[in-house]
C-alpha positions in Angstrom: 1.0 -29.9 -9.1 3.0 -33.0 -8.3 2.4 -34.3 -11.9 4.0 -31.2 -13.3 6.9 -31.5 -10.9 7.4 -35.2 -11.9 6.9 -36.8 -8.5 5.2 -40.1 -7.9 2.7 -40.3 -5.0 5.3 -41.9 -2.8 8.0 -39.4 -3.6 5.7 -36.5 -3.1 4.4 -37.9 0.2 8.0 -38.3 1.5 8.9 -34.7 0.5 5.7 -33.4 2.1 6.1 -35.4 5.3 2.7 -37.1 4.9 1.4 -40.5 4.0 0.7 -41.5 0.5 -2.9 -41.9 1.6 -3.0 -38.2 2.5 -1.8 -37.4 -1.1 -4.6 -39.7 -2.5 -7.1 -38.0 -0.3 -6.1 -34.5 -1.4 -6.1 -35.5 -5.0 -9.5 -37.2 -4.8 -11.0 -34.3 -2.9 -11.8 -36.2 0.2 -9.6 -33.9 2.3 -7.8 -30.6 1.6 -4.4 -29.5 2.7 -4.1 -26.7 5.2 -2.3 -23.5 4.3 1.0 -24.6 5.6 0.8 -27.7 3.5 -0.1 -25.7 0.4 2.9 -23.5 1.0 5.1 -26.5 1.4 3.7 -28.0 -1.8 4.7 -24.9 -3.7 8.3 -25.0 -2.2 8.6 -28.8 -2.9 7.5 -28.3 -6.5 10.0 -25.4 -7.0 7.3 -22.7 -7.1 7.3 -19.4 -5.3 4.6 -19.4 -2.5 4.3 -15.6 -2.9 2.5 -16.3 -6.2 -0.5 -17.4 -4.1 -1.0 -13.9 -2.9 -3.1 -11.4 -4.9 -1.2 -9.0 -7.0 -0.9 -5.6 -5.4 -2.0 -2.6 -7.3 0.4 0.3 -7.0 -1.0 2.9 -4.7 -2.0 6.1 -6.3 -1.2 9.2 -4.2 -4.2 11.5 -4.0 -3.9 15.2 -3.6 -6.2 16.0 -0.8 -6.9 19.6 0.2 -7.8 19.8 3.8 -8.9 23.2 5.0 -7.0 24.4 8.0 -9.0 26.7 10.3 -7.3 30.1 10.8 -8.7 30.3 14.3 -10.0 27.9 16.8 -13.3 28.9 18.4 
């Protein structure tokens, strides 16, 4: 992600508020960023964090027929 945004490790670390070692660890798979850090990465790189969410399917209204009793026993 940082490559596509054109950031060096040092630039990206500063924008993310972490050390360059943290960036190296994420990129090498030694550690993983938490959700807040992933969201911040998207923002720093100019991406919409909402794109992380699954696409919603439009709800289809179902016509349900529920019998209503005419008298209560």
